[in-house]
C-alpha positions in Angstrom: 0.3 -0.1 0.0 1.0 3.7 0.3 -0.4 7.4 -0.6 -2.0 8.5 -3.6 -1.0 12.0 -4.3 -2.1 14.5 -6.7 0.6 15.5 -8.3 0.0 16.6 -11.3 1.5 18.1 -8.2 4.9 18.2 -7.3 6.9 20.5 -5.3 6.1 23.8 -4.9 6.8 27.4 -3.8 6.6 27.7 -0.2 4.0 24.3 -0.4 3.0 22.9 2.6 5.4 19.9 2.4 8.8 19.1 2.9 10.8 20.6 5.5 14.8 20.3 6.0 14.9 16.5 6.4 18.1 14.7 6.3 17.9 13.6 2.7 21.2 10.7 2.6 20.9 7.3 2.8 18.7 6.5 0.2 19.6 3.3 -1.0 18.8 0.3 -4.2 19.3 1.4 -7.9 17.5 3.6 -9.9 16.8 7.3 -10.3 16.7 8.9 -6.9 13.7 11.6 -7.2 11.7 13.1 -4.8 7.8 14.7 -5.6 5.8 17.5 -3.2 1.9 16.7 -3.6 -1.5 16.8 -2.0 -2.9 13.5 -0.5 -5.5 12.6 -2.5 -6.2 9.1 -1.4 -4.7 6.2 0.3 -3.4 2.8 -1.8 -0.3 3.8 -3.6 1.9 7.0 -4.1 0.7 7.8 -7.2 3.4 11.3 -8.7 2.8 12.2 -12.2 1.8 9.0 -13.5 4.4 7.5 -11.6 3.4 4.6 -8.4 5.6 4.3 -5.5 5.5 1.1 -3.2 5.7 2.6 0.3 5.6 -0.6 2.2 8.7 0.4 4.1 8.9 3.8 3.4 9.7 5.6 6.5 7.1 8.7 7.5 8.2 11.7 9.1 5.9 14.4 10.6 7.3 18.2 11.4 11.0 16.4 11.5 9.6 13.2 13.8 9.9 9.9 12.6 5.9 8.7 13.3 7.4 4.5 12.0 7.5 2.9 8.3 5.1 0.7 6.2 1.0 1.3 6.1 0.2 2.1 9.5 2.2 4.6 9.9 1.1 6.1 6.4 -2.7 6.0 7.5 -2.2 6.9 11.5 -0.4 9.9 10.5 -1.4 11.7 7.1 -4.6 12.7 5.7 -6.3 13.5 2.8 -5.1 17.1 1.4 -1.8 17.3 3.1 0.8 18.5 1.2 3.6 16.1 1.4 7.3 14.7 -0.2 7.8 11.6 -1.4 11.6 10.5 -2.0 12.3 7.4 -3.3 13.8 5.9 -7.0 12.1 5.4 -10.2 13.6 2.2 -11.8 14.3 1.2 -15.2 11.3 -1.2 -15.2 8.8 1.6 -14.4 8.6 0.5 -10.8 9.1 3.0 -8.2 9.6 2.8 -4.5 9.2 5.5 -1.9 12.1 5.5 1.0 10.1 8.7 3.3 7.4 10.5 3.1 7.6 13.6 4.9 5.0 15.9 5.8 5.4 20.0 7.4 2.4 21.6 8.2 2.5 25.2 7.1 0.8 27.2 10.0 -0.8 25.9 13.5 -2.7 28.8 14.8 -5.7 30.4 15.9 -8.4 31.7 13.4 -8.5 36.0 13.8 -11.2 36.4 11.1 -13.4 35.4 8.8 -14.4 36.5 5.1 -17.3 34.8 3.1 -15.9 36.0 -0.6 -19.0 33.9 -2.5 -21.2 31.3 -1.5 -18.1 28.6 -2.3 -15.0 30.6 -1.1 -13.8 31.6 2.1 -11.2 33.5 3.5 -9.7 33.5 6.9 -6.8 35.1 8.8 -4.3 33.1 11.1 -1.1 34.5 12.1 -1.9 37.5 10.0 -1.4 35.1 7.0 -4.9 34.8 4.3 -6.0 31.8 4.1 -8.4 30.7 0.9 -10.6 27.9 1.1 -12.6 26.9 -1.3 -14.1 23.3 -2.5 -10.6 21.6 -3.4 -9.9 22.3 0.6 -10.2 18.9 2.5 -11.2 19.3 6.1 -11.1 17.3 9.6 -12.5 18.0 12.7 -14.3 20.8 11.1 -15.9 22.1 7.8 -15.8 25.5 5.8 -19.5 26.6 7.8 -18.4 25.5 11.3 -14.7 27.0 11.5 -15.0 30.0 13.9 -12.9 32.5 15.3 -10.5 31.4 18.3 -10.3 27.7 16.9 -6.8 26.4 16.2 -6.4 25.0 13.4 -3.6 23.2 11.1 -3.3 24.5 7.6 -1.2 22.6 4.7 -1.4 24.5 1.4 0.0 26.2 -1.2 1.5 29.8 -1.5 -0.2 31.8 -4.1 0.9 35.0 -6.3 -0.1 37.7 -3.8 1.1 36.1 -0.7 -1.7 33.5 0.3 -1.9 30.4 1.5 -4.2 28.2 -1.0 -5.4 25.7 1.7 -5.5 22.0 0.7 -6.2 20.9 4.0 -7.2 22.5 7.6 -7.3 20.3 10.7 -9.2 21.3 13.8 -6.9 20.9 17.1 -9.0 22.6 19.5 -12.1 24.8 19.9 -9.9 27.5 21.6 -6.1 28.2 21.7 -4.8 26.9 24.8 -2.5 29.4 27.2 0.3 27.3 27.1 -0.5 25.7 23.2 2.7 26.3 21.2 2.1 27.8 17.5 4.2 26.9 14.2 4.1 29.0 11.2 6.4 28.3 7.8 7.8 31.3 6.0 10.5 33.4 4.2 12.2 35.8 6.3 11.7 39.6 5.7 12.9 42.8 7.6 15.8 41.1 9.7 17.1 43.5 12.4 19.7 41.3 13.8 20.3 43.9 16.6 16.9 43.8 17.8 16.6 40.1 16.6 13.7 40.6 15.1 12.2 39.8 11.5 9.0 39.2 10.0 6.6 36.8 7.9 4.5 38.9 5.8 2.6 41.2 8.4 3.7 39.1 11.4 6.5 40.1 13.5 9.0 37.6 14.9 11.0 38.0 18.1 13.7 35.6 18.2 15.9 36.7 20.9 15.9 33.9 23.0 15.0 31.2 20.0 17.1 28.2 19.8 19.0 28.7 16.8 21.0 25.6 17.2 19.6 24.0 14.1 20.5 26.6 11.3 23.3 27.4 9.4 25.7 29.9 11.2 23.3 30.0 13.6 21.4 32.7 12.9 18.7 33.6 10.5 19.1 35.1 6.9 17.1 37.8 5.2 15.2 35.2 2.5 15.7 32.3 4.3 12.5 29.7 4.7 12.6 28.9 8.0 9.9 27.0 10.0 8.9 29.3 13.3 8.1 26.9 16.6 6.9 29.8 19.2 3.9 31.2 21.1 2.0 35.0 20.6 2.2 36.6 24.2 1.4 39.9 22.5 -1.1 40.6 19.4 1.3 40.6 16.2 4.3 39.0 18.0 5.8 35.8 17.6 7.8 34.9 20.5 10.5 32.3 18.6 11.2 29.2 20.7 12.6 27.1 17.8 13.9 28.3 14.5 14.3 25.5 11.8 15.2 25.3 7.8 12.7 24.1 6.2 13.7 24.0 2.6 11.5 22.1 0.3 13.1 19.4 -1.1 15.5 19.3 2.3 19.1 18.4 1.9 19.4 15.7 -0.4 20.6 15.6 -4.0 17.8 14.4 -6.6 18.2 13.0 -10.3 15.0 14.2 -10.4 11.9 16.0 -9.1 8.8 17.0 -9.5 7.2 20.2 -8.5 3.4 21.5 -7.8 3.0 24.8 -6.9 1.4 28.3 -8.2 3.2 30.2 -10.6 4.1 33.7 -8.4 5.9 35.8 -11.1 6.3 35.2 -15.0 9.7 36.6 -16.4 9.7 35.4 -19.8 7.9 33.0 -22.2 11.2 31.0 -21.0 11.1 31.4 -17.3 8.9 31.9 -14.0 8.8 31.4 -10.5 7.0 29.0 -8.1 7.4 30.9 -4.8 11.2 30.9 -4.6 11.8 28.1 -7.4 13.2 29.8 -11.0 11.3 27.4 -13.8 13.4 27.3 -17.0 11.7 26.1 -20.2 14.4 25.6 -23.4 13.2 24.1 -26.8 13.0 20.3 -25.8 10.5 21.2 -22.8 7.1 19.2 -23.2 3.9 20.9 -22.6 1.3 18.2 -21.9 -2.5 19.5 -21.6 -1.4 23.5 -21.9 0.5 25.3 -23.9 3.1 28.1 -23.1 0.5 30.9 -22.9 -1.5 29.3 -20.2 1.8 29.9 -17.8 0.4 32.9 -15.7 0.6 34.3 -12.4 -1.8 32.2 -10.3 -2.0 29.1 -12.1 -0.9 25.9 -10.4 1.1 24.1 -11.7 3.3 20.5 -12.3 7.2 20.9 -13.2 8.9 17.9 -13.9 12.7 18.0 -14.4 16.4 18.2 -13.1 17.0 20.7 -9.9 19.9 22.8 -9.5 20.2 24.8 -6.3 16.9 26.8 -6.5 16.2 26.3 -10.4 14.8 23.9 -12.4 15.4 23.1 -16.1 11.7 21.8 -16.6 11.4 18.4 -19.2 8.0 18.6 -18.7 4.9 20.8 -17.6 1.4 20.2 -17.0 -1.9 21.2 -15.4 -3.1 19.2 -12.3 -6.8 19.8 -13.4 -7.8 18.2 -16.6 -11.0 19.9 -17.3 -10.2 22.3 -20.5 -13.0 24.5 -22.8 -11.5 27.1 -25.2 -14.2 29.2 -27.4 -15.8 32.7 -28.2 -18.2 34.1 -25.3 -21.8 33.4 -26.2 -23.3 34.9 -23.3 -22.4 36.3 -19.6 -24.5 36.4 -16.5 -23.2 38.9 -14.1 -25.3 38.0 -11.6 -24.7 34.1 -11.3 -21.1 34.9 -12.4 -21.5 32.6 -15.3 -20.9 32.2 -19.1 -21.5 29.7 -22.0 -19.5 29.7 -24.8 -20.1 29.1 -28.5 -20.8 26.1 -30.0 -20.5 25.0 -26.1 -23.9 26.3 -25.0 -24.6 23.1 -22.8 -22.3 23.6 -20.7 -22.5 26.5 -17.9 -19.1 27.7 -16.2 -18.9 29.1 -12.8 -16.8 31.2 -12.0 -15.7 31.6 -8.3 -13.6 34.3 -6.1 -10.5 31.8 -6.9 -10.8 31.7 -10.1 -8.0 33.6 -12.1 -8.6 36.2 -15.0 -5.8 36.5 -17.6 -4.9 37.7 -21.1 -7.2 41.3 -22.2 -9.5 41.1 -19.2 -9.1 41.3 -15.2 -12.1 40.4 -14.3 -15.9 39.5 -15.4 -16.8 42.2 -15.9 -14.6 43.1 -18.3 -15.3 40.0 -20.8 -16.9 41.3 -24.2 -19.5 39.0 -25.8 -17.2 37.5 -28.4 -13.9 37.8 -27.0 -11.9 34.5 -26.9 -11.9 32.3 -23.9 -9.5 29.3 -22.6 -11.2 27.8 -19.4 -9.3 25.4 -17.1 -11.5 24.0 -15.0 -13.2 21.1 -12.6 -16.3 19.7 -11.5 -17.2 20.2 -7.9 -18.8 17.7 -5.7 -22.5 18.3 -7.1 -21.4 18.3 -10.7 -21.3 22.2 -11.2 -18.4 22.9 -13.7 -16.0 25.6 -11.8 -13.5 27.7 -13.4 -9.7 27.6 -12.0 -8.3 30.0 -14.5 -9.7 32.2 -17.9 -7.6 33.3 -20.2 -9.1 36.0 -22.3 -8.2 36.8 -26.0 -9.2 38.5 -28.9 -11.9 36.8 -31.0 -10.9 33.0 -33.0 -13.6 30.9 -34.6 -11.8 27.6 -32.8 -13.6 25.3 -30.3 -12.1 22.7 -28.0 -13.4 20.5 -25.3 -11.3 18.1 -23.0 -13.5 16.6 -20.4 -14.5 13.0 -19.2 -17.1 10.8 -21.7 -20.2 10.5 -20.2 -21.6 8.3 -22.9 -20.4 7.5 -26.4 -22.9 6.1 -29.0 -21.6 7.2 -32.8 -21.2 9.7 -34.0 -22.1 11.2 -30.8 -19.7 11.8 -27.5 -21.5 13.4 -24.6 -18.8 15.4 -22.7 -19.7 17.8 -19.5 -23.3 17.1 -20.6 -22.7 18.7 -24.5 -23.5 16.3 -27.0 -20.7 16.7 -29.5 -21.4 15.6 -33.2 -18.5 13.4 -34.7 -20.1 13.5 -38.0 -18.3 15.9 -39.4 -14.4 14.6 -38.2 -12.9 13.4 -41.7 -11.8 9.8 -41.6 -8.0 10.6 -40.7 -9.3 12.7 -37.8 -9.7 10.2 -35.1 -7.1 9.2 -32.7 -6.1 5.7 -30.8 -4.9 6.0 -27.2 -1.3 6.2 -28.6 -1.9 9.2 -30.5 -1.9 7.2 -34.0 -5.2 7.7 -36.3 -7.6 4.9 -36.0 -10.7 4.4 -37.7 -13.6 5.7 -36.6 -15.0 2.1 -35.3 -11.9 1.8 -33.5 -12.2 4.8 -31.4 -15.9 4.5 -30.6 -15.1 0.8 -29.5 -12.2 1.6 -27.6 -13.9 4.8 -25.9 -15.2 4.2 -22.3 -16.9 6.2 -19.8 -14.8 8.5 -17.8 -12.0 8.5 -20.2 -10.5 12.0 -21.1 -10.2 13.0 -24.6 -10.2 16.2 -26.3 -12.2 17.2 -29.4 -11.4 20.5 -31.7 -13.3 22.3 -34.5 -14.7 25.5 -36.1 -17.1 27.9 -35.4 -19.4 27.7 -39.1 -22.6 28.8 -39.9 -23.9 29.5 -36.3 -22.5 25.9 -35.3 -19.5 23.7 -34.8 -17.9 21.9 -37.6 -15.5 19.4 -35.4 -12.9 18.2 -37.6 -10.5 16.3 -34.6 -11.1 14.0 -31.7 -8.0 12.0 -29.7 -7.5 10.8 -26.2 -6.2 12.6 -23.7 
């Protein structure tokens, strides 16, 4: 057994997984690899399509070993936690995990709660802004029952605005006990070595009496990522008891890494940042289920490549969310914050407070009829299609849909509730699971419910003429 990780996820920029656990001692043969991502289920560690066997993996929680194997995994980890997996990729395609490591992003009392919309909330903990939505897993509480003063643990990813997108929130107790220590991970800012203070965003940290023995040089450095354990005797001032390095990949050397995170800065078409990591692309970089102009601030991506310092030369970049729609705007409903696309009017796309809007519009109110929109989205638990991101460009007559098949009766594919008539697809426009051309009969004989397929076409005479269909 092991863990199921959504790593279309893997490393992060300042995510909740991975602290500075020693990385030496990985044995065996094969490619030494590290991946950080969100636990989605228990059963095996699947990282970007690679299944890690974890029967003998040692489990660490906040720098403490909790034992090895399946029992330790189930007892100490939960769905939604961002963890780091260290192990080996073998020549025969198998993989094994030596360690699974978890460290929270923060533990502290809820200071304020703001409802952003019916699906999203914002809470402030230790002066840090935490976003919650349908992708957040809860333990011991719910989004509706979180209250001011509740002492909670948070795991998640840092976004482009310095907020934490929570993938996991657990209630520890209803109110913070007077003697309970708090924790936070963050980058040292405004370091004052004379006063022995620094900030994590707007949270002031006093480290005058802290244990610094685990730090290189036994002193914090400006820009260093640290885990701080301490108490909060005064508002907005955390009295640190222990400072520890919190490097995402620890101190080991890996042949290959996967990094899931949110793009925090774009430098050029060949360079962007995820937290403190610089991602570099070149002519050999493969783009899976996205194109380069999808790489915008606020987009969550998965990067696989070679790590050198804090730079990753990307072999492959992908999106963790697989649903994509692309067409011109047919209509907008500002009240419901929804839109319909030409040729795909059967699909209502809902936006939320956490939807990123990029391109020629910065908000839903700036999108015009016939603007072309590329949507990356997900299904909510009740089946609604929620937009994770919208890329708005000038009108183009192309239409594209990628999603799970609900039914397939030649020539009709039903995807996300839309009936796609493939009757206009030419004989050479059907592609099989290996990406090679197949006959229409072979395609429909192979496709099954929940298979992800992509259909492409163009707007013509008020409808859509579909010209290609294949498996994702």
